[in-house]
SERO-4910 file (N, C-alpha, C, O; in steps of 0.05 Angstrom, whole numbers):
BEGIN
 pado doro    nc1    nc2    nc3   cac1   cac2   cac3    cc1    cc2    cc3    oc1    oc2    oc3
  Met    A  -1306   -341   -105  -1288   -356   -122  -1287   -343   -147  -1308   -338   -158
  Thr    A  -1262   -337   -158  -1261   -324   -183  -1261   -345   -204  -1259   -368   -196
  Gly    A  -1263   -340   -229  -1260   -357   -249  -1237   -359   -262  -1218   -358   -247
  Tyr    A  -1230   -362   -288  -1207   -363   -308  -1195   -342   -308  -1171   -340   -304
  Glu    A  -1213   -320   -315  -1202   -296   -322  -1184   -287   -291  -1194   -290   -269
  Asn    A  -1160   -276   -297  -1144   -262   -265  -1145   -292   -245  -1151   -290   -221
  Cys    A  -1138   -315   -256  -1144   -334   -237  -1127   -335   -213  -1103   -335   -212
  Gln    A  -1148   -337   -188  -1135   -335   -166  -1144   -363   -150  -1143   -363   -125
  Leu    A  -1152   -383   -162  -1166   -406   -150  -1150   -422   -135  -1161   -436   -119
  Cys    A  -1122   -423   -137  -1106   -437   -116  -1084   -416    -94  -1086   -392    -99
  Pro    A  -1074   -420    -83  -1057   -409    -64  -1036   -396    -84  -1024   -376    -75
  Arg    A  -1029   -402   -107  -1005   -391   -124  -1018   -358   -134  -1003   -338   -137
  Arg    A  -1048   -358   -137  -1059   -338   -147  -1043   -323   -168  -1035   -300   -164
  Cys    A  -1036   -338   -195  -1023   -326   -212  -1033   -301   -225  -1018   -284   -234
  Gly    A  -1059   -298   -226  -1069   -274   -238  -1068   -272   -269  -1067   -250   -281
  Val    A  -1069   -301   -282  -1064   -300   -310  -1094   -303   -322  -1111   -316   -309
  Asp    A  -1101   -295   -342  -1121   -299   -365  -1122   -328   -378  -1112   -331   -400
  Arg    A  -1135   -347   -365  -1135   -374   -374  -1152   -376   -402  -1149   -390   -421
  Thr    A  -1169   -358   -397  -1189   -355   -425  -1174   -347   -449  -1180   -354   -472
  Ala    A  -1154   -332   -443  -1135   -323   -471  -1109   -342   -476  -1090   -335   -489
  Gly    A  -1111   -364   -465  -1092   -384   -463  -1068   -381   -450  -1049   -396   -454
  Glu    A  -1067   -359   -430  -1045   -356   -414  -1045   -381   -388  -1064   -388   -375
  Leu    A  -1025   -388   -387  -1022   -412   -369  -1005   -403   -342   -984   -392   -344
  Gly    A  -1016   -409   -319  -1003   -407   -293   -987   -428   -287   -975   -439   -305
  Phe    A   -987   -435   -263   -967   -456   -247   -983   -479   -251   -969   -500   -248
  Cys    A  -1010   -485   -257  -1024   -515   -261  -1018   -520   -292  -1027   -541   -303
  Arg    A  -1004   -501   -307  -1001   -502   -334  -1026   -512   -350  -1023   -525   -371
  Met    A  -1048   -507   -340  -1078   -512   -353  -1089   -485   -364  -1086   -463   -353
  Ser    A  -1102   -489   -389  -1120   -468   -399  -1150   -473   -388  -1158   -493   -376
  Ala    A  -1162   -452   -394  -1199   -455   -386  -1206   -478   -400  -1195   -485   -421
  Gly    A  -1227   -491   -387  -1243   -510   -399  -1228   -536   -383  -1205   -533   -373
  Leu    A  -1242   -560   -380  -1238   -582   -369  -1219   -602   -381  -1224   -608   -404
  Thr    A  -1199   -613   -372  -1183   -632   -383  -1176   -657   -361  -1163   -652   -341
  Ala    A  -1185   -680   -367  -1185   -702   -350  -1165   -724   -366  -1159   -720   -389
  Ala    A  -1154   -746   -352  -1148   -769   -361  -1154   -796   -357  -1143   -815   -368
  Arg    A  -1177   -797   -338  -1185   -826   -330  -1211   -818   -315  -1212   -800   -299
  Ala    A  -1233   -835   -322  -1256   -836   -307  -1265   -866   -300  -1278   -876   -318
  Ala    A  -1261   -879   -280  -1264   -905   -276  -1270   -915   -249  -1262   -900   -231
  Leu    A  -1280   -933   -243  -1285   -943   -208  -1255   -952   -204  -1240   -965   -219
  His    A  -1251   -940   -178  -1219   -947   -166  -1224   -957   -140  -1236   -948   -120
  His    A  -1210   -981   -144  -1218  -1000   -115  -1191  -1003    -96  -1186  -1023    -83
  Trp    A  -1176   -980    -98  -1152   -987    -87  -1151   -964    -69  -1128   -954    -65
  Glu    A  -1173   -951    -57  -1166   -927    -43  -1178   -944    -15  -1189   -966    -14
  Glu    A  -1171   -923      8  -1184   -938     31  -1204   -951     34  -1221   -947     16
  Pro    A  -1212   -971     55  -1238   -988     53  -1258   -975     45  -1274   -978     26
  Val    A  -1256   -950     71  -1282   -938     70  -1292   -920     45  -1315   -913     44
  Leu    A  -1275   -915     28  -1274   -901      1  -1285   -925    -17  -1308   -922    -27
  Ser    A  -1274   -944    -21  -1277   -963    -41  -1300   -978    -33  -1317   -983    -49
  Ala    A  -1301   -984    -12  -1326  -1001      3  -1331  -1020    -18  -1311  -1027    -30
  Asn    A  -1355  -1031    -26  -1364  -1048    -36  -1365  -1039    -70  -1363  -1058    -87
  Gly    A  -1367  -1019    -77  -1368  -1013   -111  -1350  -1000   -118  -1349   -994   -142
  Gly    A  -1331   -991   -100  -1307   -976   -117  -1313   -948   -114  -1337   -940   -112
  Ser    A  -1288   -926   -114  -1295   -901   -120  -1300   -895   -148  -1285   -905   -165
  Gly    A  -1321   -879   -156  -1322   -866   -182  -1302   -843   -191  -1309   -820   -195
  Ala    A  -1279   -851   -194  -1259   -830   -197  -1252   -815   -222  -1245   -826   -243
  Val    A  -1254   -791   -220  -1245   -774   -245  -1220   -760   -244  -1220   -739   -232
  Phe    A  -1200   -769   -253  -1168   -755   -250  -1168   -729   -269  -1170   -731   -293
  Phe    A  -1167   -710   -257  -1163   -686   -276  -1132   -677   -281  -1117   -678   -262
  Ser    A  -1125   -670   -300  -1100   -662   -312  -1096   -639   -298  -1115   -626   -288
  Gly    A  -1065   -630   -293  -1056   -608   -285  -1051   -612   -250  -1058   -632   -237
  Cys    A  -1037   -588   -240  -1044   -601   -206  -1029   -567   -197  -1014   -556   -212
  Thr    A  -1036   -559   -177  -1030   -533   -164  -1001   -539   -147   -988   -521   -137
  Leu    A   -993   -565   -147   -964   -572   -133   -953   -578   -153   -964   -579   -175
  Arg    A   -923   -583   -148   -902   -596   -169   -881   -617   -149   -856   -616   -146
  Cys    A   -895   -631   -139   -885   -655   -128   -862   -675   -137   -867   -694   -151
  Ala    A   -838   -671   -128   -813   -679   -149   -815   -709   -148   -799   -722   -163
  Tyr    A   -835   -724   -130   -844   -752   -131   -863   -763   -137   -867   -787   -135
  Cys    A   -880   -745   -148   -908   -751   -156   -909   -778   -172   -893   -787   -188
  Gln    A   -929   -786   -164   -937   -814   -174   -954   -819   -200   -953   -839   -215
  Asn    A   -976   -788   -201   -985   -781   -223   -976   -759   -247   -988   -745   -263
  Tyr    A   -954   -763   -242   -934   -745   -262   -945   -740   -288   -948   -717   -298
  Glu    A   -953   -763   -301   -957   -760   -331   -987   -740   -334   -993   -729   -355
  Ile    A  -1003   -739   -311  -1022   -713   -311  -1017   -694   -295  -1024   -671   -303
  Ser    A  -1005   -696   -273  -1001   -670   -263   -976   -656   -269   -974   -633   -261
  Thr    A   -953   -667   -283   -935   -642   -294   -936   -642   -326   -931   -622   -339
  Lys    A   -943   -667   -338   -942   -668   -364   -968   -656   -377   -969   -648   -400
  Ser    A   -989   -655   -358  -1015   -645   -369  -1028   -665   -387  -1045   -656   -402
  Arg    A  -1023   -690   -388  -1036   -712   -399  -1068   -712   -398  -1082   -710   -377
  Gly    A  -1076   -713   -420  -1116   -710   -415  -1126   -709   -441  -1114   -709   -462
  Lys    A  -1153   -707   -434  -1168   -706   -454  -1189   -684   -455  -1208   -690   -441
  Pro    A  -1193   -660   -468  -1217   -639   -462  -1240   -651   -464  -1246   -666   -483
  Leu    A  -1257   -644   -442  -1288   -649   -437  -1300   -622   -427  -1289   -603   -415
  Thr    A  -1330   -626   -435  -1348   -601   -426  -1359   -611   -400  -1356   -634   -391
  Thr    A  -1372   -588   -386  -1386   -589   -361  -1411   -616   -369  -1418   -633   -352
  Ala    A  -1420   -616   -390  -1439   -630   -394  -1433   -662   -399  -1448   -680   -394
  Arg    A  -1412   -664   -407  -1393   -689   -410  -1389   -698   -384  -1397   -721   -381
  Leu    A  -1379   -684   -361  -1372   -692   -335  -1397   -697   -325  -1398   -718   -313
  Lys    A  -1420   -684   -325  -1446   -699   -314  -1454   -725   -325  -1466   -743   -312
  Ala    A  -1447   -728   -351  -1453   -755   -363  -1438   -773   -350  -1448   -793   -340
  Ile    A  -1409   -769   -348  -1389   -784   -343  -1400   -794   -306  -1403   -817   -300
  Phe    A  -1403   -779   -290  -1419   -786   -267  -1437   -803   -269  -1433   -826   -259
  Arg    A  -1459   -796   -282  -1479   -816   -289  -1468   -846   -292  -1470   -864   -275
  Glu    A  -1454   -848   -316  -1440   -874   -320  -1425   -889   -298  -1424   -913   -295
  Leu    A  -1413   -872   -282  -1401   -881   -260  -1416   -891   -240  -1409   -911   -228
  Leu    A  -1438   -878   -236  -1462   -887   -218  -1473   -911   -232  -1477   -932   -221
  Ala    A  -1478   -908   -254  -1492   -934   -262  -1476   -962   -261  -1487   -984   -261
  Gln    A  -1448   -958   -260  -1427   -982   -251  -1429   -989   -228  -1419  -1011   -222
  Gly    A  -1442   -974   -207  -1437   -980   -182  -1421   -965   -162  -1419   -971   -139
  Ala    A  -1410   -942   -174  -1395   -925   -153  -1406   -920   -124  -1430   -915   -120
  Gln    A  -1390   -923   -107  -1397   -916    -78  -1395   -889    -76  -1409   -878    -58
  Asn    A  -1379   -874    -92  -1381   -844    -86  -1373   -833   -110  -1368   -850   -127
  Leu    A  -1371   -806   -118  -1359   -791   -135  -1333   -780   -129  -1333   -760   -114
  Glu    A  -1309   -790   -138  -1285   -776   -129  -1272   -756   -148  -1262   -763   -169
  Leu    A  -1272   -732   -139  -1248   -717   -160  -1224   -716   -150  -1220   -714   -126
  Val    A  -1209   -718   -166  -1178   -721   -160  -1166   -696   -177  -1172   -691   -201
  Thr    A  -1150   -681   -160  -1140   -656   -166  -1156   -637   -181  -1146   -627   -201
  Pro    A  -1180   -630   -174  -1196   -616   -188  -1195   -580   -188  -1207   -565   -204
  Thr    A  -1182   -574   -170  -1185   -544   -163  -1178   -527   -188  -1190   -506   -191
  Gln    A  -1166   -532   -200  -1156   -516   -226  -1177   -508   -250  -1175   -492   -269
  Phe    A  -1200   -529   -242  -1224   -529   -262  -1254   -525   -249  -1276   -530   -259
  Leu    A  -1245   -515   -223  -1273   -514   -206  -1302   -499   -221  -1325   -507   -221
  Pro    A  -1288   -474   -234  -1311   -461   -260  -1327   -477   -269  -1351   -472   -266
  Asp    A  -1320   -500   -280  -1326   -519   -296  -1342   -541   -279  -1364   -548   -287
  Ile    A  -1332   -552   -255  -1340   -571   -245  -1364   -571   -226  -1376   -591   -219
  Leu    A  -1370   -539   -215  -1389   -533   -197  -1416   -535   -208  -1435   -541   -194
  Pro    A  -1419   -530   -233  -1445   -529   -251  -1452   -560   -251  -1475   -567   -251
  Ala    A  -1431   -580   -251  -1434   -603   -255  -1447   -619   -233  -1455   -642   -235
  Leu    A  -1448   -599   -206  -1454   -607   -182  -1476   -597   -171  -1482   -602   -148
  Glu    A  -1490   -581   -187  -1513   -562   -180  -1534   -584   -168  -1544   -584   -146
  Glu    A  -1537   -604   -188  -1559   -625   -180  -1546   -645   -162  -1532   -661   -174
  Lys    A  -1548   -647   -136  -1539   -665   -117  -1540   -692   -126  -1561   -702   -132
  Pro    A  -1516   -707   -128  -1512   -734   -127  -1527   -754   -108  -1530   -748    -85
  Pro    A  -1534   -774   -117  -1540   -791   -101  -1523   -813    -76  -1530   -830    -61
  Val    A  -1498   -799    -83  -1476   -814    -74  -1460   -791    -65  -1460   -771    -79
  Pro    A  -1445   -793    -40  -1426   -776    -30  -1406   -766    -57  -1401   -781    -76
  Val    A  -1396   -735    -54  -1376   -724    -67  -1355   -725    -52  -1354   -715    -29
  Val    A  -1331   -741    -64  -1304   -737    -47  -1285   -715    -66  -1285   -711    -90
  Tyr    A  -1270   -703    -45  -1251   -681    -61  -1226   -689    -52  -1216   -685    -30
  Asn    A  -1215   -703    -74  -1186   -711    -70  -1163   -691    -76  -1161   -686   -100
  Cys    A  -1144   -678    -61  -1129   -657    -63  -1104   -661    -48  -1103   -675    -28
  Gly    A  -1083   -647    -59  -1064   -648    -47  -1054   -629    -17  -1032   -628     -6
  Gly    A  -1081   -615    -10  -1084   -600     14  -1070   -573     14  -1064   -561     35
  Tyr    A  -1064   -564    -12  -1050   -536    -16  -1076   -526    -31  -1079   -527    -56
  Glu    A  -1096   -515    -12  -1118   -497    -26  -1123   -470     -8  -1116   -465     15
  Arg    A  -1138   -454    -28  -1148   -427    -14  -1171   -432      4  -1190   -439    -10
  Val    A  -1175   -430     25  -1200   -424     46  -1221   -414     29  -1244   -424     29
  Gln    A  -1212   -389      9  -1236   -379      1  -1243   -395    -24  -1264   -388    -34
  Thr    A  -1230   -416    -37  -1245   -430    -58  -1257   -447    -46  -1279   -451    -56
  Leu    A  -1250   -460    -26  -1264   -483    -12  -1286   -477     -6  -1304   -493     -9
  Gln    A  -1293   -449      5  -1316   -438     16  -1344   -441     -5  -1367   -444      2
  Ala    A  -1332   -438    -32  -1351   -439    -53  -1362   -468    -59  -1380   -470    -75
  Leu    A  -1350   -491    -46  -1357   -519    -46  -1375   -531    -20  -1381   -554    -18
  Glu    A  -1382   -512     -4  -1396   -515     18  -1416   -530     12  -1425   -518     -9
  Gly    A  -1433   -553     17  -1454   -566     15  -1453   -581     -7  -1472   -596    -13
  Lys    A  -1428   -581    -26  -1425   -595    -45  -1413   -619    -45  -1421   -639    -57
  Val    A  -1389   -620    -28  -1371   -638    -20  -1381   -656      4  -1391   -644     23
  Asn    A  -1378   -679      6  -1390   -693     34  -1363   -700     45  -1362   -702     70
  Ile    A  -1339   -706     30  -1320   -723     44  -1294   -706     31  -1290   -704      6
  Trp    A  -1283   -698     45  -1259   -684     44  -1225   -706     43  -1217   -717     64
  Leu    A  -1214   -707     25  -1191   -726     25  -1168   -708     19  -1161   -707     -5
  Pro    A  -1155   -694     34  -1129   -681     29  -1110   -693     41  -1112   -707     61
  Asp    A  -1084   -687     23  -1056   -695     37  -1055   -675     59  -1069   -655     60
  Met    A  -1036   -681     77  -1020   -664     96   -990   -676     92   -979   -693    107
  Lys    A   -980   -663     70   -953   -674     64   -931   -665     81   -912   -680     86
  Tyr    A   -933   -641     91   -907   -623    101   -914   -607    124   -931   -589    122
  Ala    A   -902   -612    150   -901   -595    171   -875   -578    171   -871   -564    191
  Asp    A   -856   -578    149   -829   -573    143   -828   -552    118   -822   -560     95
  Gly    A   -833   -525    122   -833   -512     99   -811   -507     75   -814   -501     52
  Asp    A   -788   -511     89   -763   -519     71   -768   -544     55   -766   -541     31
  Leu    A   -776   -571     65   -779   -587     54   -800   -588     31   -799   -600      9
  Ala    A   -819   -574     39   -844   -568     21   -832   -552     -2   -841   -556    -24
  Arg    A   -813   -534      1   -801   -518    -12   -784   -537    -37   -787   -532    -61
  Arg    A   -771   -554    -28   -749   -571    -39   -766   -595    -62   -760   -603    -84
  Leu    A   -789   -600    -46   -797   -620    -63   -824   -615    -78   -831   -631    -95
  Ser    A   -839   -594    -72   -862   -585    -81   -868   -557    -89   -890   -547    -95
  Ala    A   -847   -546    -88   -844   -516   -100   -859   -499    -82   -863   -476    -90
  Ala    A   -872   -506    -54   -888   -491    -39   -880   -487    -14   -887   -503      3
  Glu    A   -867   -468     -9   -854   -464     22   -875   -455     35   -871   -459     59
  Asp    A   -897   -446     32   -919   -436     53   -939   -465     56   -959   -467     71
  Tyr    A   -931   -484     41   -952   -506     46   -959   -511     78   -983   -513     84
  Pro    A   -941   -512     95   -958   -521    118   -977   -504    130   -995   -514    142
  Glu    A   -976   -478    129   -995   -461    144  -1017   -462    121  -1040   -463    129
  Val    A  -1013   -461     93  -1039   -463     80  -1052   -491     77  -1076   -494     71
  Ala    A  -1036   -510     82  -1053   -535     82  -1068   -538    113  -1088   -551    117
  Arg    A  -1057   -527    128  -1069   -526    153  -1098   -512    158  -1119   -520    169
  Ala    A  -1094   -490    147  -1120   -470    140  -1139   -484    127  -1162   -485    134
  Ala    A  -1127   -497    106  -1148   -509     87  -1158   -532    106  -1178   -526    119
  Ile    A  -1150   -553    108  -1159   -573    130  -1180   -568    150  -1201   -581    153
  Leu    A  -1171   -548    164  -1192   -539    186  -1213   -526    174  -1235   -526    186
  Glu    A  -1211   -516    151  -1237   -506    136  -1258   -533    128  -1282   -535    131
  Met    A  -1239   -550    117  -1260   -576    112  -1268   -584    135  -1293   -585    135
  Tyr    A  -1257   -592    156  -1271   -597    178  -1291   -582    186  -1311   -593    196
  Arg    A  -1291   -556    184  -1311   -539    194  -1338   -548    178  -1359   -554    190
  Gln    A  -1334   -549    153  -1356   -554    138  -1371   -580    144  -1396   -579    145
  Thr    A  -1355   -607    148  -1366   -629    145  -1374   -640    183  -1392   -656    190
  Gly    A  -1355   -625    200  -1353   -639    222  -1342   -664    229  -1325   -672    213
  Pro    A  -1347   -680    251  -1335   -711    251  -1337   -731    237  -1361   -733    236
  Tyr    A  -1327   -750    223  -1331   -766    205  -1358   -782    209  -1367   -783    232
  Val    A  -1370   -794    189  -1393   -811    192  -1386   -836    176  -1378   -835    153
  Ile    A  -1390   -854    186  -1387   -882    170  -1412   -897    174  -1419   -902    197
  Gln    A  -1428   -905    148  -1451   -923    153  -1444   -946    135  -1432   -943    113
  Asn    A  -1454   -970    145  -1451   -991    128  -1423  -1002    114  -1422  -1017     95
  Gly    A  -1400   -991    128  -1376   -993    122  -1366   -971    103  -1345   -975     90
  Ala    A  -1379   -950    100  -1370   -936     79  -1376   -907     92  -1396   -901    104
  Leu    A  -1356   -892     88  -1351   -861     95  -1373   -846     81  -1377   -851     57
  Val    A  -1388   -828     93  -1408   -818     84  -1406   -786     85  -1417   -771     69
  Arg    A  -1388   -777    111  -1383   -750    109  -1356   -746    130  -1354   -758    151
  Gly    A  -1340   -732    123  -1326   -724    139  -1296   -716    123  -1293   -710    100
  Val    A  -1273   -718    145  -1248   -711    136  -1227   -731    136  -1219   -737    159
  Leu    A  -1214   -746    113  -1196   -767    120  -1170   -753    108  -1170   -747     84
  Ile    A  -1150   -748    124  -1131   -741    121  -1104   -758    112  -1094   -771    131
  Arg    A  -1092   -759     90  -1071   -775     78  -1043   -764     90  -1041   -740     94
  His    A  -1026   -777     95   -995   -768     98   -979   -795     86   -982   -819     93
  Leu    A   -962   -785     67   -946   -807     56   -913   -803     76   -899   -782     74
  Val    A   -907   -823     90   -880   -819    100   -863   -822     79   -866   -840     62
  Leu    A   -836   -798     79   -821   -799     66   -794   -810     72   -787   -811     96
  Pro    A   -780   -817     55   -751   -831     65   -733   -813     80   -729   -790     72
  Gly    A   -722   -824    102   -709   -798    114   -718   -772    126   -704   -752    134
  Gln    A   -743   -775    126   -762   -750    137   -782   -757    165   -805   -749    169
  Leu    A   -767   -776    183   -784   -784    201   -793   -756    220   -815   -755    232
  Gly    A   -776   -736    220   -781   -712    236   -807   -699    223   -823   -688    239
  Asn    A   -815   -697    194   -836   -686    185   -861   -699    189   -883   -687    192
  Thr    A   -857   -726    189   -885   -740    193   -889   -739    225   -912   -739    232
  Ile    A   -871   -740    241   -875   -736    272   -891   -708    276   -909   -707    293
  Asp    A   -882   -680    258   -893   -659    264   -926   -659    254   -945   -649    266
  Val    A   -927   -672    229   -956   -675    218   -976   -684    236   -997   -672    238
  Leu    A   -968   -711    253   -984   -721    263   -988   -708    293  -1008   -712    307
  Asn    A   -967   -695    299   -970   -678    325   -989   -655    315  -1004   -648    334
  Trp    A   -995   -640    293  -1011   -622    286  -1038   -633    289  -1056   -622    302
  Ile    A  -1041   -655    275  -1078   -671    268  -1082   -673    301  -1102   -665    311
  Ala    A  -1061   -683    314  -1075   -694    342  -1081   -664    360  -1097   -662    378
  Glu    A  -1069   -647    353  -1074   -621    370  -1094   -602    358  -1103   -583    371
  Ala    A  -1104   -609    327  -1118   -591    314  -1147   -604    318  -1164   -586    316
  Phe    A  -1156   -625    323  -1181   -643    322  -1189   -651    341  -1171   -657    357
  Pro    A  -1215   -656    351  -1224   -671    373  -1214   -700    370  -1214   -709    347
  Pro    A  -1206   -717    392  -1206   -738    384  -1228   -761    372  -1250   -763    382
  His    A  -1219   -776    352  -1236   -794    338  -1258   -775    321  -1281   -781    319
  Ser    A  -1246   -753    310  -1265   -735    294  -1258   -733    263  -1272   -723    245
  Val    A  -1234   -745    260  -1219   -743    230  -1207   -772    229  -1199   -784    249
  Leu    A  -1205   -784    203  -1196   -806    200  -1166   -802    181  -1164   -788    161
  Val    A  -1146   -816    192  -1117   -808    183  -1105   -834    169  -1106   -855    183
  Ser    A  -1096   -835    147  -1085   -851    129  -1062   -846    129  -1054   -826    117
  Leu    A  -1044   -866    143  -1010   -865    142  -1004   -882    126  -1009   -905    131
  Met    A   -988   -874     99   -977   -887     78   -956   -893     76   -938   -877     83
  Ser    A   -950   -916     68   -922   -936     63   -910   -930     35   -886   -933     29
  Gln    A   -931   -921     17   -927   -926    -11   -907   -910    -30   -909   -908    -54
  Tyr    A   -891   -900    -16   -867   -879    -32   -854   -900    -47   -845   -921    -38
  Val    A   -856   -890    -73   -839   -901    -94   -823   -877   -112   -834   -859   -123
  Pro    A   -798   -882   -111   -776   -859   -122   -785   -856   -153   -787   -875   -168
  Met    A   -790   -831   -159   -803   -831   -186   -794   -803   -189   -783   -792   -170
  Gly    A   -801   -787   -216   -788   -766   -225   -762   -760   -221   -744   -777   -223
  Arg    A   -757   -733   -215   -727   -724   -213   -716   -735   -185   -692   -730   -182
  Val    A   -726   -746   -170   -717   -752   -143   -707   -781   -142   -700   -792   -121
  Lys    A   -707   -791   -165   -693   -818   -166   -665   -825   -164   -655   -847   -159
  Glu    A   -653   -796   -168   -621   -798   -160   -617   -779   -141   -594   -769   -142
  Gln    A   -631   -773   -127   -630   -752   -104   -634   -766    -77   -657   -768    -68
  Pro    A   -609   -776    -63   -611   -785    -34   -621   -768    -17   -616   -744    -21
  Pro    A   -638   -776      8   -644   -798     10   -672   -812     -6   -680   -835     -3
  Phe    A   -687   -789    -25   -710   -798    -39   -712   -819    -62   -733   -823    -74
  Asp    A   -688   -831    -67   -680   -850    -83   -683   -873    -80   -680   -891    -95
  Arg    A   -692   -872    -52   -700   -903    -44   -735   -907    -34   -752   -889    -37
  Arg    A   -740   -929    -25   -770   -931    -10   -757   -929     22   -734   -933     30
  Ile    A   -783   -922     36   -783   -924     61   -772   -948     76   -778   -969     63
  Thr    A   -758   -952     97   -753   -973    109   -771   -984    134   -785   -968    147
  Gly    A   -771  -1008    139   -790  -1022    155   -787  -1003    182   -806   -996    195
  Glu    A   -761   -998    189   -760   -987    216   -772   -956    214   -782   -948    236
  Glu    A   -773   -939    195   -778   -917    192   -814   -916    188   -827   -897    194
  Tyr    A   -822   -935    180   -849   -933    178   -866   -947    208   -888   -940    217
  Asp    A   -844   -971    221   -857   -976    247   -850   -947    269   -865   -943    289
  Ala    A   -831   -934    264   -832   -910    285   -855   -890    281   -866   -879    300
  Ala    A   -861   -887    253   -888   -873    247   -912   -884    263   -926   -873    280
  Leu    A   -913   -905    254   -938   -923    267   -939   -918    297   -960   -913    309
  Ser    A   -914   -919    309   -910   -917    341   -927   -889    350   -944   -887    367
  Trp    A   -912   -866    329   -925   -842    337   -947   -834    333   -956   -813    342
  Leu    A   -959   -850    317   -991   -853    313  -1005   -856    330  -1023   -842    337
  Ser    A   -997   -881    341  -1008   -894    368  -1010   -875    388  -1031   -869    399
  Leu    A   -984   -866    394   -978   -845    414   -994   -816    417   -997   -801    437
  Asn    A  -1003   -813    390  -1024   -788    390  -1053   -795    390  -1072   -780    387
  Gly    A  -1054   -823    394  -1078   -831    395  -1098   -829    370  -1123   -833    371
  Leu    A  -1083   -823    347  -1095   -825    320  -1101   -854    314  -1089   -866    296
  Thr    A  -1121   -867    327  -1129   -896    318  -1150   -903    298  -1154   -926    290
  Asp    A  -1163   -880    291  -1186   -876    271  -1170   -875    242  -1162   -853    234
  Gly    A  -1167   -895    230  -1158   -888    199  -1145   -921    188  -1155   -943    191
  Phe    A  -1123   -915    177  -1116   -935    156  -1087   -935    158  -1077   -912    160
  Thr    A  -1067   -959    158  -1044   -962    153  -1043   -978    132  -1063   -988    123
  Gln    A  -1012   -982    120  -1007  -1001     98   -989  -1017    103   -976  -1014    124
  Glu    A   -985  -1034     86   -959  -1057     86   -939  -1047     68   -945  -1038     46
  Leu    A   -916  -1049     75   -895  -1044     58   -891  -1048     29   -875  -1036     15
  Glu    A   -908  -1066     22   -910  -1078      0   -929  -1060    -17   -933  -1066    -41
  Ala    A   -943  -1035     -5   -956  -1018    -20   -942  -1003    -38   -952   -992    -58
  Ala    A   -918  -1002    -31   -898   -985    -46   -888   -999    -76   -866  -1009    -79
  Ser    A   -907   -999    -92   -906  -1016   -114   -920   -995   -135   -940   -981   -130
  Ala    A   -905   -995   -160   -915   -980   -182   -943   -999   -198   -956   -990   -217
  Ala    A   -945  -1019   -188   -966  -1040   -194   -991  -1028   -190  -1011  -1036   -203
  Tyr    A   -993  -1007   -172  -1020  -1004   -160  -1031   -973   -175  -1052   -963   -168
  Leu    A  -1015   -961   -193  -1018   -937   -203  -1035   -941   -227  -1030   -959   -243
  Pro    A  -1057   -923   -231  -1075   -929   -253  -1061   -918   -276  -1043   -902   -275
  Glu    A  -1074   -930   -302  -1070   -922   -323  -1079   -896   -337  -1103   -895   -342
  Phe    A  -1064   -875   -344  -1079   -849   -351  -1082   -855   -389  -1066   -849   -406
  Asp    A  -1102   -865   -391  -1104   -871   -426  -1123   -863   -431  -1129   -868   -454
  Gly    A  -1147   -845   -416  -1168   -831   -424  -1189   -851   -425  -1208   -848   -440
  Glu    A  -1187   -873   -408  -1209   -889   -403  -1236   -872   -392  -1232   -853   -377
  Gly    A  -1259   -877   -398  -1282   -863   -388  -1286   -835   -391  -1302   -822   -378
  Ile    A  -1269   -826   -412  -1269   -792   -415  -1285   -789   -443  -1290   -766   -452
***
């Protein structure tokens, strides 16, 4: 894994020298920046469990999703600088509050500073929450340090990925990344209602894009042994950002669309995982990126 000079951390491989203040696609310089560190009780039940996820939301992103719900930190780069020593202290504070796990949210662009904070193995699982758009070589540097991989599998359609996330190569890159995640952890393991190891793949159903969802679910069913990964089929799409006035992305998904996605999930035998009610499509569930806990 490379460092911040000639940055190659994500599939963009921008090659900029972030230590010199140059900014690549993620728009972040060298050194950690985060916008929130707090217990998060709205993750899938096996992640939030009893104590909540100890979630640290890092600033910047390797994708540029037009509908991003966290756009204040992913696109606007809102956040506060912190050191590796402070990140380790944040981990301790979250554990003292009863965190079920330590959840790193969009961390890839800061791995040179995050990895030293994980040298001492935490007493709870480490969760890697990402958009799925990851370099296999970068993920390999995390082997043995991440217990739970929480990737999105957003697109099977490269043109849709280009239009909505500026990443035409997303399907093949994400497939390779998620396969590497599974190689590292193997089948998922749940103990006392909490996920302790494995891969939980999220897919957000997008309005008017049922074909994309079907292809994503087909790939998951074909790529992994039965009952080996968890799938979270999400209905929580809310029009945000620059797609608010771009049909069909200017609306929430319909009940008919989500029911069709649920049917395909079942037909593929992907019964290990989670679904949502349509009421989940609400901005009320979004966290405040106010610097809490940083």
